[in-house]
C-alpha positions as CSV (number, residue, x, y, z in Angstrom):
1,M,-25.5,-0.7,-148.1
2,S,-26.6,-2.6,-151.1
3,T,-26.7,-1.0,-154.4
4,H,-27.7,-4.4,-156.7
5,R,-31.4,-3.2,-157.1
6,L,-30.5,0.4,-157.7
7,S,-30.9,1.4,-161.4
8,R,-29.3,4.7,-162.9
9,N,-31.5,6.1,-166.0
10,T,-29.4,7.5,-168.9
11,A,-31.3,10.8,-168.6
12,T,-30.0,11.2,-165.1
13,T,-26.2,12.1,-166.6
14,K,-27.7,13.4,-169.9
15,H,-24.4,14.6,-171.4
16,W,-22.9,11.1,-171.2
17,T,-22.4,9.0,-174.1
18,L,-23.6,5.5,-173.9
19,A,-20.1,4.2,-172.8
20,E,-19.7,6.7,-170.3
21,A,-23.0,5.9,-168.7
22,L,-22.6,2.4,-168.8
23,D,-18.9,2.6,-167.6
24,G,-19.7,5.2,-164.7
25,A,-22.6,2.6,-163.3
26,V,-20.3,-0.2,-163.1
27,A,-17.5,2.0,-161.5
28,A,-20.3,3.0,-158.9
29,G,-21.3,-0.5,-158.2
30,I,-25.0,-0.1,-159.5
31,G,-26.5,-3.1,-161.1
32,A,-28.9,-1.7,-163.8
33,V,-29.3,1.1,-166.1
34,G,-32.3,2.7,-167.5
35,L,-31.6,3.4,-171.4
36,W,-33.3,6.4,-173.5
37,R,-33.7,5.5,-177.2
38,D,-31.7,8.4,-178.1
39,R,-28.4,7.2,-176.3
40,V,-29.2,3.8,-178.1
41,A,-29.4,5.1,-181.2
42,E,-26.2,7.0,-181.2
43,A,-24.3,3.6,-180.2
44,G,-26.2,1.5,-182.8
45,L,-28.7,-0.8,-181.4
46,D,-26.8,-3.9,-181.7
47,N,-23.8,-2.2,-180.6
48,A,-25.7,-1.2,-177.4
49,A,-27.0,-4.5,-176.7
50,R,-23.3,-5.9,-176.7
51,M,-21.8,-3.0,-174.3
52,V,-24.8,-3.9,-171.7
53,A,-23.9,-7.1,-171.7
54,E,-20.1,-7.0,-171.9
55,R,-20.4,-5.0,-168.5
56,G,-23.0,-7.4,-166.9
57,L,-25.3,-4.7,-166.3
58,R,-29.6,-5.1,-166.3
59,V,-31.6,-3.0,-168.3
60,S,-34.4,-2.0,-166.2
61,S,-36.3,0.0,-169.0
62,L,-36.2,1.7,-172.2
63,C,-37.4,4.8,-172.3
64,R,-39.7,5.5,-174.4
65,G,-42.6,4.6,-176.4
66,G,-46.2,6.1,-176.7
67,F,-47.5,9.2,-178.1
68,L,-50.6,7.3,-179.2
69,T,-53.4,10.2,-179.5
70,A,-53.0,11.0,-183.2
71,T,-56.3,11.3,-185.0
72,T,-55.3,11.1,-188.6
73,A,-54.6,7.8,-190.6
74,D,-51.1,9.0,-191.1
75,G,-50.4,10.2,-187.7
76,I,-51.7,6.9,-186.3
77,E,-49.4,4.6,-188.8
78,A,-46.2,6.8,-187.9
79,A,-46.8,6.0,-184.0
80,L,-47.6,2.5,-184.4
81,A,-44.1,2.4,-186.4
82,D,-42.3,4.2,-183.9
83,N,-43.7,1.8,-181.0
84,R,-42.9,-1.6,-183.0
85,A,-39.4,-0.2,-183.6
86,A,-39.3,0.7,-179.9
87,I,-40.5,-2.9,-178.8
88,V,-38.0,-4.3,-181.1
89,E,-35.3,-2.0,-179.3
90,A,-36.2,-3.3,-175.7
91,A,-36.1,-7.0,-176.8
92,T,-32.8,-6.6,-178.2
93,L,-31.4,-4.7,-175.2
94,G,-32.8,-7.6,-172.9
95,T,-35.8,-5.4,-171.0
96,R,-39.4,-6.3,-170.8
97,E,-40.0,-3.1,-169.8
98,L,-40.8,-0.3,-172.3
99,I,-42.0,3.0,-170.7
100,M,-45.0,4.4,-172.6
101,V,-45.6,8.3,-172.4
102,V,-48.9,8.3,-174.2
103,G,-49.3,11.7,-175.6
104,G,-51.3,15.0,-175.2
105,P,-54.4,15.7,-177.2
106,P,-54.0,16.3,-180.7
107,A,-54.3,20.0,-180.3
108,A,-50.4,19.9,-178.8
109,P,-48.0,19.7,-181.7
110,G,-45.5,18.6,-179.3
111,P,-43.8,19.0,-175.7
112,E,-43.5,22.7,-175.0
113,Q,-45.2,24.1,-178.0
114,P,-47.9,26.4,-178.6
115,A,-51.3,25.0,-179.1
116,I,-53.0,24.1,-182.7
117,P,-55.8,26.7,-182.7
118,D,-58.3,24.6,-184.1
119,G,-56.8,21.2,-182.7
120,D,-58.4,18.3,-181.2
121,R,-58.8,19.1,-177.3
122,D,-61.2,15.9,-176.7
123,L,-59.3,14.3,-173.7
124,V,-62.1,11.8,-173.3
125,A,-61.5,10.8,-177.2
126,A,-57.8,11.0,-176.6
127,R,-57.8,8.4,-173.8
128,Q,-59.7,6.0,-175.8
129,R,-57.5,6.1,-178.6
130,V,-54.6,5.4,-176.2
131,V,-56.6,2.0,-175.6
132,D,-57.3,1.3,-179.5
133,R,-53.7,1.8,-180.2
134,L,-52.4,-0.2,-177.3
135,G,-54.6,-3.1,-178.5
136,D,-53.1,-2.5,-181.8
137,L,-49.7,-3.3,-180.4
138,V,-50.0,-5.9,-177.4
139,G,-49.7,-8.8,-180.0
140,F,-46.5,-7.7,-181.6
141,A,-45.0,-6.8,-178.0
142,G,-46.0,-9.8,-176.7
143,E,-44.4,-11.7,-179.7
144,Q,-41.2,-9.8,-178.5
145,D,-41.6,-10.6,-175.1
146,V,-42.0,-7.0,-174.2
147,R,-44.6,-5.3,-171.6
148,L,-45.9,-1.9,-172.5
149,V,-45.7,0.0,-169.2
150,L,-48.4,3.0,-168.8
151,E,-46.9,6.0,-167.1
152,P,-48.9,8.5,-165.6
153,L,-47.4,11.8,-165.6
154,H,-48.4,15.1,-163.3
155,P,-51.3,16.8,-164.5
156,L,-48.9,19.7,-165.0
157,F,-47.5,17.8,-168.3
158,A,-51.5,16.6,-169.3
159,A,-51.7,19.3,-172.4
160,D,-48.5,18.1,-174.0
161,R,-47.2,14.8,-172.9
162,A,-49.8,12.9,-171.3
163,V,-53.6,12.4,-171.2
164,L,-53.0,10.1,-168.1
165,S,-52.5,11.8,-164.9
166,T,-52.8,9.3,-162.5
167,L,-51.9,5.7,-161.6
168,G,-55.6,5.0,-161.2
169,Q,-56.4,5.9,-164.8
170,C,-53.4,3.9,-166.0
171,L,-54.7,0.8,-164.2
172,D,-58.1,1.3,-165.8
173,I,-57.2,1.3,-168.9
174,A,-54.5,-1.5,-168.5
175,A,-57.6,-3.7,-167.1
176,S,-58.4,-4.1,-170.7
177,F,-55.2,-6.4,-171.1
178,D,-53.3,-9.0,-169.5
179,A,-50.7,-7.8,-166.6
180,H,-48.0,-9.7,-168.7
181,D,-48.8,-7.3,-171.6
182,V,-49.5,-4.0,-170.1
183,G,-48.2,-2.8,-166.7
184,V,-47.6,0.6,-165.0
185,V,-44.9,2.6,-163.4
186,V,-44.9,4.4,-160.5
187,D,-42.6,7.5,-160.7
188,T,-42.4,9.5,-157.5
189,Y,-42.0,12.8,-159.3
190,H,-45.4,12.4,-161.2
191,V,-47.8,10.9,-158.4
192,W,-46.4,12.0,-155.2
193,W,-49.3,14.1,-155.0
194,D,-52.3,12.1,-155.6
195,P,-54.3,11.3,-152.6
196,Q,-55.8,7.9,-153.8
197,L,-51.7,6.5,-154.5
198,G,-51.5,4.4,-151.8
199,D,-54.5,2.4,-152.6
200,M,-53.5,2.7,-156.5
201,V,-50.4,0.9,-155.5
202,R,-52.0,-1.7,-153.4
203,R,-54.2,-2.5,-156.3
204,A,-51.4,-2.2,-159.1
205,G,-49.5,-5.0,-156.7
206,A,-52.5,-7.2,-156.6
207,E,-53.1,-7.2,-160.4
208,G,-49.3,-7.9,-160.9
209,R,-48.8,-4.5,-162.8
210,I,-45.8,-2.8,-161.4
211,A,-43.2,-2.8,-164.0
212,S,-41.1,0.0,-162.5
213,Y,-40.3,2.1,-159.5
214,Q,-38.8,5.4,-160.7
215,V,-37.5,8.0,-158.3
216,C,-36.5,11.7,-158.1
217,D,-38.0,14.4,-156.2
218,W,-40.1,17.3,-156.9
219,I,-38.5,20.4,-156.2
220,L,-39.3,24.4,-156.3
221,P,-39.3,26.8,-157.7
222,L,-40.3,24.9,-160.9
223,A,-37.6,25.8,-163.8
224,P,-38.5,27.7,-167.1
225,V,-38.9,24.2,-168.4
226,A,-41.0,22.5,-165.9
227,L,-40.0,19.1,-167.1
228,N,-36.5,20.1,-165.8
229,S,-37.6,20.6,-162.0
230,R,-36.7,17.1,-160.7
231,G,-34.1,16.9,-158.2
232,H,-32.1,14.3,-156.2
233,V,-34.0,12.0,-153.7
234,G,-34.1,14.1,-150.5
235,D,-34.0,17.5,-152.0
236,G,-37.8,18.2,-152.1
237,Y,-41.0,17.4,-151.2
238,V,-41.6,13.7,-151.8
239,D,-42.4,11.4,-148.9
240,F,-40.1,8.7,-150.1
241,A,-40.5,6.7,-146.7
242,T,-44.2,6.0,-147.3
243,I,-44.2,5.5,-151.2
244,T,-41.4,3.0,-151.3
245,R,-42.9,1.1,-148.1
246,W,-46.3,1.1,-150.2
247,V,-44.3,-0.1,-153.6
248,S,-42.6,-2.9,-151.4
249,E,-45.5,-3.9,-149.5
250,A,-47.2,-4.5,-152.8
251,G,-44.8,-7.0,-154.0
252,Y,-42.4,-5.1,-156.6
253,T,-38.9,-6.7,-156.2
254,G,-37.3,-5.3,-159.3
255,D,-35.1,-2.1,-159.9
256,I,-35.4,1.4,-158.2
257,E,-34.4,3.7,-161.2
258,V,-33.4,7.0,-160.8
259,E,-34.6,9.5,-163.7
260,I,-33.7,13.1,-163.0
261,F,-34.2,16.0,-165.6
262,N,-32.1,18.8,-164.2
263,E,-29.9,21.6,-165.9
264,E,-27.8,22.0,-162.7
265,I,-27.6,18.4,-162.3
266,W,-26.6,17.9,-165.9
267,A,-23.8,20.4,-165.5
268,T,-22.2,18.4,-162.5
269,P,-19.8,15.8,-163.4
270,G,-21.3,12.5,-163.9
271,E,-19.2,10.7,-161.4
272,Q,-20.4,13.2,-158.5
273,T,-24.0,12.7,-159.4
274,L,-23.9,9.3,-159.5
275,A,-22.0,9.3,-155.7
276,T,-25.2,11.6,-154.7
277,M,-27.5,9.0,-156.0
278,V,-26.0,6.1,-154.1
279,E,-25.9,8.1,-150.9
280,R,-29.5,8.9,-151.1
281,H,-30.5,5.6,-152.3
282,G,-28.9,4.3,-148.9
283,R,-30.5,6.8,-146.8
284,Y,-33.8,7.4,-148.3
285,I,-35.2,4.2,-150.3
286,E,-33.2,1.2,-149.1
287,P,-34.1,1.3,-145.5
288,H,-37.6,1.0,-146.7
289,L,-37.6,-1.8,-149.1
């Protein structure tokens, strides 16, 4: 079994520091890491980049930019400033792929928060603002050789995290930009249910837009915080054989990044979590690449 293309997102071992996460990847024979900005900030950007390089690891992606749907001048400028900072972080860390969770309608003040009673609920306008903000950012991102990677989120999260729910929606928006500048991520947790997924993966491959393949399983019952209902590959309902084959046949040869949000898994010793990841990769993913 080869783990060269396997990447462990730092969210999967949430309670590890950056140094622990990097050392754990090396010890498990994992070739790459997906980094969340909170861990990078704790270590310091330049120090984080040095730590990654010293261990010979690739950075498969940086999570996350996005939240682009603000309507006010101050909100728009704050979003642009944060995304420019994320772009610089991605470039410094040595990854081209900045994952973009585009944000919910302005009526949502933040994830898992009650709606603003008189807030803007216009999804069509919110999606257009995503296009507008991408247009504001692609030039700067291109100067840093960073690609903005749109992530469709399961419709369960449309109200507070992402007004883009399908790979097709992301591809339609990405079509306004060069594939070198704007790509898409195929995250099994978010797209496994989509009846158009096979066609959209093929389209994404033909357009050269698959920037990341993220894997974890959809498990039931849903956790009280629905976002934390991700499981290890093989523990739930996702057809990894079919989706992995689609992604591979579409021409994707990059890292396969495991990103899990789950309180029980977070409470498990990190070394055990990585061992399970490696075993499940060999059983459910690698045979279909």
